[in-house]
N, C-alpha and C positions, 0 to 999 in steps of 0.2 A: 504494499500500499504506499503510495506516494502522498505525503501530507504537506500542505502549505499553510503555515500558521501566520496570520496577520496580526496587527496590533491587538493588544488585550481587549480594547473596546469593540473589536469586531470578531465574530465567531470564526473558528477555524474552518477553512474550506478543505475538504478532502476529495481528491479525485485520483483515480488510478485507471489506466487503460486496462480494460477487462481482459483482453488477450492481444498481445503485441506480436504473436506468431514468430518471435525471435528476429524480427526485421528492423526494429526501431533502434537507432543509436542515440541513446539518451544524452550523450555528451554534446550533441549538436541540435538536440530538440529544444531550441530556445530561440528567442527573438534577438536578432542582431540590432544593436542600437535601441535598446528598450526605453532609453530616456525620451525618445521621440513619441512614446505612447502616453506621456505624463497626463495630458489633459483628459484623454479617454479613461485612463485608469483612475483618475481622481473622481470622475463622475460615476464610474462603476463601483468604486468603493463607497461613495455616498449612497448609492442605491442599496448596496448591501447593508449599510449601517442604519439607514432610516426608512427604507422600503417605500420611498415617495417619489423616486425619479423614474423617468423613461429614458432608457439608453437605446439609441437607434444605430444599427449596424447595416451597411449596404455592401454586398459582396458581388463584385464583377468577376466574370470568368468565362470559360467555354463549356464544353459538354457536361463536365462533372458538376457544374453549377446549374446548368439548365435542368438536368435531372434531379438536382437538389440532394444528391447523395452526400457529398462532402459537407455542403453548407447546411443541410438538414441535420446532420449529426452535431455540428457546432451549435446550431439553434437549440437543439434538444438539451445539450449540456448547459448552455447559458440560461435557458428558461427554467430548467430544473433548479439551478442554484440561485438565480437572481430574480425570477418571476416572469410571467407570461404577459407581455404587452400586446400580443396578437400574432397572427400568422404571417403578416408582412406582405410583400409584393408577390402577386401571382399573375399568371397569363392564361388565357384560354388556349392552351397548346393544341388540343385536339382540333380545334377549328382552324388552326394554322397548319394543320397536317404535319405535326412534329410531336416529339415526346415531351413529357413534362413530369412534375413530381407525382408520386403515387397517390398522394392524398388530395389532389385537386382534379375534379372532373368538370368538363365543360361540354355543353350541348347547345344546339340551336335549331330553329325551325327552317333555317335557310343555309346555303353555302356561302362562305366568306372568301374573299380574295385575301392573300396573305403575303407577307414578306419577312425575311430574316435579314439582319444587318450585314450578313456575309455576302449578300448579293446586292451591292450598292447600285448597280445599274438598272435593277427592276424598279418599276414605279412604286408609289406609296412612300410616305415619310417614315422615319424611325423615331420612336420615343424611348422612354426610360427603360423598358424591359429589353429592348433590342429586337422585339418580335411584334409585328403589326397585323391586325386583321381589319378588314374593311368591307362594308356592304352598302349598296345603293338601294336595297329593298326597304321600303317604308314600313313593311310588316315585320321586320327582323326582330327576333328576341334572342338574347344570349343569357344562358343560365350557368351559374357556377355552384358546384356542390363541394363541400369539404368533408372528407372522410375522417372520422376520428382516428388519431394515431398517437401512440406513445402516451396516452392518458391525458393529453392536453385538450382543453376546451378552446377551440378557435372560433367560436361564435363571435361575429363582429358587431360592435356597437358603432364603429366609426369606419368610414370608407374614404380613401382618396382615389378618385378615378383619374386616369390619364388618357386623354383623347384629343383629337384635332378640334380646335375651336376656331371657327370662322363663320361667316354669314351663310356658307353652303352646308354647314354641318347640322345633322339632325340633333334634336334634344333627346333626353332619355328620361324614362320613368323607372325608379327602382322599386321592384316588387318583392314581396316575401313569398314563401312557399305556397300560400293560399291566393296568390295573385292580388294581394292587397297593396296599394301604392303606399310606400313608406317615405319616399323623397323624390326630388326632381333635380336633374342636372341639365344646364343649358350652356350656351356659348358666351355667357357673361364673363367679364374681365375678372381674373383671379390674381392673387399676389404672385403665384408661380404659374408661368405660361403652360397651357395644356393640362391643367389639373383642376379638380374641384373636390373640396372636402365636404363630406356628407355625414351628418350625425343621424343615426337611426333611432326610432322610438323604442326599439327593443332588439336584443341580440338575436342573430340568426346565422345559421351555417349554410343557408341556401339563398343565393341572391340572383335575382333576375333583372336584367337590363332590357327594357322595351323601348324601341325606337319611337319617337314622337316627331311627326312632321307638322310643325306649327306655322310655317311660312312657305310660300310658293318656291322660293329660291333654294330651299334645303333639299339636298340630293344625296347625302352620304353620311355614314358614321364611320369614322376611322379611329380604332380603339387600340391603346397600347398596353392596357393592364390595369390592375387596381391593387391597392394596399389595404389589407384588412387589419384593423386595430381593435383591441378590447376596451380601450379607455382606462386600463388599469396600469399601475406601475410595473416595471419590469423591463426585459430586453425585447426589442422589436427588431427582428432579423430579416432582412430582405435579400433575396437571391436574384440576380439579373445576369444569367448566363445564356450563351448562344452557342450551339454546336458549330465547331469549325472556326470560332472567333479568334482573331489575332489583334495585337496592339494596333495594327494599321486600320482595322475596322472601327475600333473605339476612337481613333484619332480623327475620323472623318467628321465634317460639320453636319450635325443632325440636331433634332430637338431633345436628344437623350439627356445630355448633361445639364441643360438649362432646366430640366424637370426635377433634378435630384434634390434641390432645396426643399421641395414639398415633404420629403421624408425626414428633414432635419438630422442628417446623419452625423453621429459623434465619431464613428470609425468607418472608413471606407477601405475595404480589402480588395486588392487586385491580384487575381490568380490567372495569369496568362503565360504563354511561352511554349506550350506543348505543340500547338499547331505550326508555329514557326519552325520548330525542330523537325517536323515531318517533311519539310522541303529539302532536307539534306540530299545531295551535297551543296545545293544552293543556300546561300545565307543572305538575307536582306540587309544591305548596308545601311538602309534608312531606319533600322529597328530602334536605335537609340533615339532618333529624332521623333519617331512615332510615340515612343514611351513618353518623351518630354511633352509633346503636344497633348496627349491624353491627360497626363498628370497635371499640367499647368491649367488645362480646362477645368478639371475637377476643382482645383484650388480657386479658380476664378469664381465659380458658382458656390463653392462651400469653403470659404476662407477659414472657418473655425473648426473644420473637421480634421481629425487625425487620419493619416494614411498609413497603410501597412501593405507592403508588397510580399508575395510569396514566390519562391522559385519553383519551376516545374519539377514534377517527379521524374525519375529516371525512366526512360522508355527505350525500346529496341527499334531498329529499322529492319525491314524485311523479316519481321517476326522474331529474330533471334540474334541480330548483329548489333554491336555497339554503335550508338548514334552520337558522334562527337558534338553535334550541334546542341545537345541538351546541356552539356557542361558549359559550352560557350555562352549560351543564353543565360544560364544560371550565373555565371561570372559577370555578365553584363548587368544583370539586375542587382547583384550585390554591390558592384562598383557604383552604379547609379544611386543606390540607396545611401552608400557611404558619402559620396560627393554632395548629395542633396539633403543629407540628414533625415532620411526616411527609414523607419524601421523595416526590417526584412525577416520573414520566417523562411529559413533555408530548408525547405522540405527535401530538396535533393540530397543534402548532406545527412539530415536526420533519418532518411530512408535507406542509406547505404551507399551514396555517391555512385560511382561507376558500376558497383555491384547491385544497385537498386533493382533493376528489372529482373535479373536472374534470381535473386532471393525472393522477391515477391511472387514471381511466377511459380517457383518451386513450392511456395507456401500456399498456392491456390488463390492468391489475391490479385492476379493479373489475368486478363483474357489472352487467348491464343494469338491475337494479332500483335502482342507485344507493346501495345500502345494504350489501350483502355484497361482499366482495372475492373474487378468485380465490385458489386455493391458493397461487399464487406471490406474490400480494399480501400475504396473511397471513404467509407465510414471510419476506418482506421486512420486515414490521413486527417479526417476531421477531428478525431480524438487527439492526434498529435498537435494540431494547431491550437486546440483548446487548452491542452496541457501547457504549451509554451506561453500562452496568454496568461494563464493562472500563475505560472512561475514569475512572469513579469509583474503581475499584480501583487504577489507576495513580496517581491523585492521593493516595489514602490511603497507598499504599506509599512514595511519595516524601517523605512527611512523618513 
């Protein structure tokens, strides 16, 4: 059992990885430059001490975040220890003809056009989630159902809707499971572009959005996702991942980052690099510039948020051959973090460095393609990230 003891006035936090399969190198399972987490850790400690804060975390990434395997595990640990402030950002993945978290189900009475940010030449704009669905059908209805998972009550009292707002956009009526209208969302000006915060009269795990055509010029609803909140103190953890995503996709000008302030993120985690490594032997010479553009844009819209970079896990090329690009990208992220005083979780080192994919595959934690991990493998990576953050919290609280 690994135990982290904070100051006397704060109860001891105990966390242990249930099964590390012998692949975790605890010497490196830590945050590089933890001092950069100070403001986030300060608020997290306050939440633990008084139970009255809401700490918001936004996690950007690729397929392991879109499926919510890694991020979902971190969310579970945070909310078990610090309280459940809601399910966070979700997307109607099925309507976009892609995969999504196991606990989110989406249905509709019509077919929707869709776009993922990795296809920038396709029409449709991109918002916060990186995945867009759009319909011109004035009878369209979109339904989201949350399956109970991990014992958490994710019924929502509050919603933040993300969608295109202009004179051509349909309005929406928010209905409950009995088709009773609970709220209305229009194209009115909001503090954060492309978002509307909705307070519901009672909590619900089933939300229906019904198109309302109220003006002749309205022709379309373009929807980016919604954030579900409980209205209670705790951690609010948002996953915004897209299959195949790279730094270059996040660095393109879209509506995505200008919508992030609606979530008031205290910590923004960036987990990218795996898909760049898949291009071996080609290496994008603009990668550092793309990182810089993305990170500077985040800071522009979220000047008070703490940033945390993670290095990519070790992967193979051609199923079983060493991929030198992974270490190269990992080194680039560490150097960028060091030069710009940004904390980094070095997952690559904590998971075994060059021996990472071989050990994880042998332990049954990696799929046969040598790139993707099993659900258990991704969850273990989530355990590792959470453990590193708790160690940083311990060090902060002790001083």
